[in-house]
N, C-alpha and C positions, 0 to 999 in steps of 0.2 A: 486906246490904252491896251485892250486885249490883243489887238493885232501887233502892237509893238512888243508885247510880252512873248507872243508866239514867234515873232520874227527873231527876237533875242535868243530864245531857246533853240530855234533852228540854226541860227548863226553859230551858237556854241556847239551844237551837234556836228555841224560841218567842220568847224575848227578841230574838234576832237577826232573826227573821222580822218581828217587830213593828217593830224599828228600820228594817229595809229598807223595809217597807211605808210607814212614815211618811216616810222619805227620798224614796221614789218619789212620794208625794203632793205633798211640798214641791217637788220638781223639776218635776213636771207643772204645778203652780200657777205656778212661776217661768217656765216655758215659755209658759203662757197670758199672763202679764203681759208677757213679752218680745214676744210676737206683737202684743199690744195697742200696745206702743210702736212697732213697725213700722207697724202700721195707722194710728196717729195721724200719723206722718210722711208716709205715702203719701197720706192725706187732705189734709194741708197742701199737698203737691205737686199733687194734683188740683184743689184750690181756687185755686191760683196760676195754673194753665195757662190758664183762660179769659181772665184779665186780660192775660196775655202775648200770647195770640193776638189779642185785640182791639187791643192796642197795635201789633202788627205789621200788622194789617189796614189800619189807617189809612195806611200807607206803601206798600202794594202790594196790587194786586187781581188781577194776572195769574198769580199762583202759588197759586191757590186749592187745588190738590191737597195741598200740604203742610199747610195749615191744616185741611182736611177730615180728613187722615190723623191729625193730632194730636188732633183732637176725637174721632174714631172710637176711637183707642187709649185715650184718657182714659176714654171711656165703657166700653170693654171692661175696663179696669183697675178701674174702680169696681164692676163687677158680677162680677168674677172670684171664683171659689170655691176655697177650699183653697190650700195653699201652692204646689203646682206650677202651678195655674192663675193665681194671682196673680203668681208669678215670671215666667211666660211673658208675661202681659199687660204687666207693668211693663217687661220687656225691650223689647217692641214700642214702648211709649211713649217709652222712652229713645232708641231709634233715631230716632223721628220728631221728638223735641225737638232732636236734633242737626241734623236737616234744617232745622228751623225757624230755628235759629241760623245755619246756613249761608246761608239765604236772607237773613237780617237783615244778614249781612256785606256784601251788595251795596248796602246803603242807608246811606250815611254819616250822613244826617240822623237816621235811626232809631237808629244806634249812639250818637249824641250826645244823644238824647232822654232827659230826666231820668226819666220813667216807665219807659222800657225799661231804662235802666241800673239803676234800683232793683229792678225785677222780676227782672232777670237776676241781680243780686247776691243777692236773696232765694232764687232758684232754686238757686244754688250752695250757699247755706247749707242749704237743705232737702235737697239731694242729699247733703251731708255728714252731716246728721242721719239720713237714711235709712241711710247706710253704717254709722253707729255703732249704730243700732237693729238693723240686720241682723246685725251682729257680735255684739251682746248676745244676740239670739235664737239664733243659731247656736251660741254658747257654752252657752246653756241647753239646746239640743237635744243637744249633745255630752255634757253632764253627765248628762242623763237617759238617753241611749243607752248610755253607759258602764255605768250601773247596771243597765239592762235587759238588756244583752248579755253581762255578765261573770258568771262562776261565783263564788260560789254564789247571788248576788243574783238571777240570772236565774230561778232556781227559784221565788222569791217573786213576781217580776214576771209570770212565765207563769201562776202560780196565781191571781193577781188580774187577769189580762188587761191588763197594761201593755204597750204596744208602743213600738218605737223611734219617735222623732220625725223628721219630714222636715226637711232643711236648706233654708233659703231661699237658693238659689244663683243666680248669674248664669250664663247659658248660655255666652257666649264671652268670651275675654280682652279683646276690644275694647270690650265692654259693661261691663267692670269699672271704667271711668273715668266720672266724672261728665261730663255734657255740657259741652263746652268753650264758654266764653263769652268772647269777645274784645270789649272795648269801646274 
């Protein structure tokens, strides 16, 4: 009777461990898929920036530093590795995009230009999509982290070497807003 009770408890523990393991794998896959969504939106942003820079270039040549900074940050963002590196690079790019739009404010003809207006509107849309993708990624990271860090599932997670995921966060509160575009 005692052996059957111990066998039953062990069977339940194995079933629970299997369920937790499968849940961890599913959440890890969801996290990868969520990061892929962030990556797609960041690529859209990176593809849009050269067009925006070229549009602004035609209207001003004396403020080359801003254009060079945007190009440099875009390049850094495209080659960034890992979530912390990508977050830092994207934060720098966002700051420089704000500077680019501030420069554009001084050129009324540029603000009225159809290409610039369309590119600006597309950038606002992309920034919103990045925000949504980031929120989905961070929600997936939270779900995985909850399972990896809570008892008793953490025993299974540690046994199979699952680790908490890093959140994709923005560094400062002022960077939490999409670049402001005034037309």
